[in-house]
Z-matrix of the N, CA and C atoms (Angstrom, degrees):
N
C 1 1.476
C 2 1.533 1 109.47
N 3 1.315 2 118.16 1 -39.01
C 4 1.449 3 119.71 2 -179.62
C 5 1.513 4 111.38 3 -68.29
N 6 1.317 5 118.69 4 -28.97
C 7 1.449 6 122.63 5 176.84
C 8 1.537 7 109.45 6 -63.98
N 9 1.333 8 115.73 7 -43.06
C 10 1.457 9 119.58 8 -178.77
C 11 1.529 10 110.40 9 -64.35
N 12 1.324 11 116.75 10 -41.20
C 13 1.452 12 121.02 11 178.66
C 14 1.521 13 111.14 12 -61.96
N 15 1.314 14 116.54 13 -46.93
C 16 1.457 15 122.17 14 178.74
C 17 1.540 16 111.13 15 -59.85
N 18 1.294 17 116.66 16 -37.68
C 19 1.451 18 121.32 17 -178.62
C 20 1.523 19 108.94 18 -65.41
N 21 1.323 20 116.63 19 -45.54
C 22 1.485 21 121.37 20 179.64
C 23 1.526 22 111.22 21 -61.94
N 24 1.329 23 116.41 22 -43.60
C 25 1.459 24 120.83 23 179.33
C 26 1.509 25 110.51 24 -60.33
N 27 1.322 26 119.52 25 -41.96
C 28 1.451 27 123.27 26 -176.04
C 29 1.508 28 109.39 27 -71.39
N 30 1.324 29 120.68 28 -27.56
C 31 1.459 30 121.56 29 177.18
C 32 1.519 31 113.09 30 -70.69
N 33 1.318 32 118.08 31 -27.33
C 34 1.457 33 121.74 32 -176.83
C 35 1.505 34 114.41 33 -87.20
N 36 1.319 35 118.09 34 -0.70
C 37 1.422 36 121.29 35 -179.56
C 38 1.513 37 110.43 36 -82.04
N 39 1.354 38 115.52 37 130.31
C 40 1.450 39 120.67 38 179.75
C 41 1.530 40 106.46 39 -121.41
N 42 1.322 41 115.81 40 128.35
C 43 1.444 42 120.58 41 -179.57
C 44 1.527 43 108.21 42 -97.53
N 45 1.335 44 115.69 43 132.06
C 46 1.450 45 120.68 44 -179.38
C 47 1.502 46 107.37 45 -124.78
N 48 1.337 47 115.86 46 129.92
C 49 1.450 48 119.51 47 177.12
C 50 1.535 49 106.67 48 -92.37
N 51 1.310 50 115.67 49 132.06
C 52 1.444 51 120.01 50 178.02
C 53 1.516 52 110.64 51 -122.61
N 54 1.298 53 113.73 52 148.03
C 55 1.464 54 119.96 53 176.58
C 56 1.540 55 106.95 54 -100.29
N 57 1.297 56 117.36 55 137.20
C 58 1.443 57 119.62 56 -179.89
C 59 1.515 58 108.26 57 -79.29
N 60 1.353 59 115.70 58 121.58
C 61 1.482 60 119.98 59 178.75
C 62 1.501 61 107.83 60 -122.79
N 63 1.298 62 114.15 61 152.55
C 64 1.476 63 120.89 62 -179.72
C 65 1.515 64 107.20 63 -99.60
N 66 1.310 65 116.06 64 105.08
C 67 1.451 66 122.53 65 176.79
C 68 1.505 67 107.74 66 -110.34
N 69 1.310 68 115.28 67 119.55
C 70 1.430 69 121.03 68 -179.35
C 71 1.551 70 108.83 69 -111.78
N 72 1.335 71 118.59 70 109.61
C 73 1.432 72 118.35 71 179.92
C 74 1.520 73 111.15 72 -70.13
N 75 1.310 74 115.00 73 136.18
C 76 1.450 75 120.07 74 179.11
C 77 1.510 76 107.84 75 -113.69
N 78 1.345 77 116.92 76 145.18
C 79 1.455 78 119.53 77 178.40
C 80 1.510 79 109.72 78 -66.17
N 81 1.315 80 116.08 79 130.97
C 82 1.456 81 122.54 80 -179.03
C 83 1.487 82 109.14 81 -130.56
N 84 1.302 83 117.93 82 135.12
C 85 1.423 84 121.30 83 177.49
C 86 1.504 85 110.25 84 -91.60
N 87 1.339 86 116.41 85 123.79
C 88 1.451 87 121.16 86 -177.98
C 89 1.561 88 109.55 87 -93.12
N 90 1.280 89 115.68 88 141.98
C 91 1.448 90 120.35 89 177.25
C 92 1.520 91 107.91 90 -97.71
N 93 1.331 92 116.26 91 120.13
C 94 1.443 93 122.54 92 176.45
C 95 1.507 94 107.22 93 -106.68
N 96 1.326 95 116.13 94 122.29
C 97 1.464 96 117.22 95 -174.55
C 98 1.501 97 110.71 96 -65.04
N 99 1.298 98 118.38 97 -60.38
C 100 1.476 99 121.71 98 177.35
C 101 1.503 100 111.11 99 -167.25
N 102 1.319 101 114.80 100 159.42
C 103 1.477 102 119.79 101 179.39
C 104 1.491 103 109.39 102 165.51
N 105 1.334 104 114.64 103 -179.34
C 106 1.488 105 119.21 104 179.29
C 107 1.508 106 108.86 105 -156.04
N 108 1.353 107 113.86 106 157.77
C 109 1.468 108 121.22 107 175.00
C 110 1.527 109 108.06 108 -126.60
N 111 1.312 110 115.41 109 149.86
C 112 1.453 111 120.73 110 176.71
C 113 1.530 112 109.99 111 -123.07
N 114 1.311 113 114.61 112 144.69
C 115 1.502 114 120.91 113 171.64
C 116 1.529 115 106.29 114 -134.31
N 117 1.295 116 116.20 115 127.52
C 118 1.461 117 121.25 116 -178.93
C 119 1.504 118 109.98 117 -111.74
N 120 1.319 119 116.22 118 132.53
C 121 1.482 120 122.46 119 173.99
C 122 1.495 121 106.80 120 -137.25
N 123 1.285 122 117.84 121 173.91
C 124 1.472 123 124.09 122 179.64
C 125 1.512 124 110.46 123 -123.68
N 126 1.324 125 115.45 124 135.37
C 127 1.464 126 120.36 125 179.02
C 128 1.530 127 110.40 126 -79.88
N 129 1.337 128 116.62 127 -173.70
C 130 1.469 129 122.26 128 -177.01
C 131 1.510 130 112.04 129 -66.92
N 132 1.325 131 117.98 130 -17.82
C 133 1.470 132 121.20 131 179.28
C 134 1.536 133 111.70 132 -101.45
N 135 1.326 134 115.47 133 15.54
C 136 1.467 135 123.23 134 -179.41
C 137 1.519 136 112.72 135 61.96
N 138 1.320 137 116.52 136 29.01
C 139 1.464 138 121.89 137 176.28
C 140 1.522 139 108.01 138 -95.71
N 141 1.345 140 115.91 139 138.21
C 142 1.457 141 122.10 140 179.38
C 143 1.524 142 112.25 141 -65.02
N 144 1.291 143 115.95 142 136.14
C 145 1.464 144 122.14 143 172.78
C 146 1.528 145 105.78 144 -125.38
N 147 1.317 146 116.06 145 116.77
C 148 1.449 147 121.57 146 -176.27
C 149 1.552 148 109.34 147 -108.56
N 150 1.314 149 114.23 148 120.09
C 151 1.507 150 118.07 149 175.55
C 152 1.531 151 107.95 150 -98.09
N 153 1.308 152 115.26 151 126.53
C 154 1.446 153 121.83 152 -177.28
C 155 1.544 154 108.33 153 -115.52
N 156 1.306 155 117.52 154 127.97
C 157 1.461 156 122.05 155 173.52
C 158 1.529 157 105.14 156 -114.80
N 159 1.308 158 116.50 157 125.83
C 160 1.467 159 119.74 158 177.59
C 161 1.537 160 110.56 159 -110.85
N 162 1.298 161 115.26 160 150.46
C 163 1.442 162 122.90 161 -179.01
C 164 1.532 163 106.30 162 -131.59
N 165 1.326 164 116.90 163 124.70
C 166 1.450 165 120.93 164 179.28
C 167 1.523 166 110.92 165 75.06
N 168 1.347 167 113.41 166 -152.50
C 169 1.449 168 118.76 167 -177.28
C 170 1.542 169 109.85 168 -95.88
N 171 1.311 170 115.49 169 114.87
C 172 1.451 171 122.12 170 176.37
C 173 1.515 172 109.27 171 -129.93
N 174 1.324 173 116.34 172 159.39
C 175 1.456 174 122.01 173 178.09
C 176 1.540 175 107.34 174 -88.45
N 177 1.309 176 116.05 175 93.02
C 178 1.462 177 121.48 176 -175.77
C 179 1.541 178 111.27 177 -64.85
N 180 1.323 179 117.17 178 -32.54
C 181 1.453 180 120.44 179 178.38
C 182 1.524 181 110.51 180 -62.94
N 183 1.324 182 116.83 181 -42.79
C 184 1.425 183 120.29 182 179.38
C 185 1.550 184 111.77 183 -67.09
N 186 1.328 185 116.33 184 -38.62
C 187 1.483 186 120.36 185 177.14
C 188 1.546 187 109.29 186 -62.95
N 189 1.330 188 116.29 187 -44.43
C 190 1.476 189 119.84 188 179.02
C 191 1.516 190 111.86 189 -60.77
N 192 1.342 191 117.17 190 -40.16
C 193 1.441 192 121.20 191 -179.89
C 194 1.533 193 110.67 192 -64.95
N 195 1.309 194 115.76 193 -41.85
C 196 1.465 195 120.01 194 179.04
C 197 1.504 196 112.44 195 -65.39
N 198 1.353 197 115.59 196 -41.26
C 199 1.475 198 120.27 197 178.01
C 200 1.544 199 109.18 198 -62.86
N 201 1.370 200 116.54 199 -44.21
C 202 1.430 201 121.59 200 -179.20
C 203 1.553 202 111.73 201 -63.26
N 204 1.326 203 115.56 202 -32.50
C 205 1.473 204 118.78 203 179.07
C 206 1.548 205 110.30 204 -69.65
N 207 1.337 206 116.80 205 -39.30
C 208 1.453 207 121.50 206 -177.29
C 209 1.537 208 111.37 207 -82.82
N 210 1.313 209 116.40 208 -42.21
C 211 1.466 210 123.77 209 -179.95
C 212 1.527 211 109.52 210 -120.57
N 213 1.323 212 118.68 211 83.02
C 214 1.478 213 121.85 212 -170.92
C 215 1.504 214 114.48 213 -56.60
N 216 1.288 215 120.05 214 -39.19
C 217 1.469 216 121.17 215 -176.65
C 218 1.524 217 114.57 216 -103.55
N 219 1.314 218 116.18 217 22.29
C 220 1.442 219 120.06 218 -173.04
C 221 1.525 220 112.31 219 -76.84
N 222 1.321 221 114.61 220 146.97
C 223 1.476 222 121.48 221 168.59
C 224 1.531 223 104.97 222 -91.07
N 225 1.320 224 116.15 223 138.15
C 226 1.477 225 120.78 224 -177.68
C 227 1.532 226 109.03 225 -115.87
N 228 1.336 227 115.27 226 126.56
C 229 1.450 228 122.81 227 174.51
C 230 1.508 229 107.51 228 -109.94
N 231 1.330 230 118.72 229 124.52
C 232 1.442 231 122.48 230 -176.49
C 233 1.528 232 109.60 231 -112.42
N 234 1.335 233 114.41 232 136.07
C 235 1.472 234 121.77 233 173.34
C 236 1.494 235 107.94 234 -130.95
N 237 1.341 236 116.43 235 128.16
C 238 1.438 237 121.72 236 179.18
C 239 1.528 238 107.66 237 -98.49
N 240 1.307 239 117.08 238 120.04
C 241 1.461 240 121.78 239 179.74
C 242 1.525 241 108.20 240 -95.78
N 243 1.350 242 115.13 241 127.33
C 244 1.440 243 120.85 242 177.88
C 245 1.489 244 110.08 243 -125.03
N 246 1.339 245 116.38 244 173.41
C 247 1.431 246 120.29 245 178.39
C 248 1.511 247 111.83 246 -66.04
N 249 1.320 248 117.31 247 143.45
C 250 1.434 249 120.47 248 -179.73
C 251 1.502 250 111.09 249 -112.91
């Protein structure tokens, strides 16, 4: 039985030849057109606290309306992320 298992294991081995290359990652600044992220937590009174991070040009009024629809009594904290 162990011979059969060893035979199956040896059939699944694939050898790949690789060439050693020198890849040096360089810091690159990415351009993000626009978007936002939300994080929801609850305070000591079980009230929703929504943290909003925006990137680029977004309609903050529309985002606030949508949050208010889903979390009617939520406190909203907004952070605008810009390029550094």
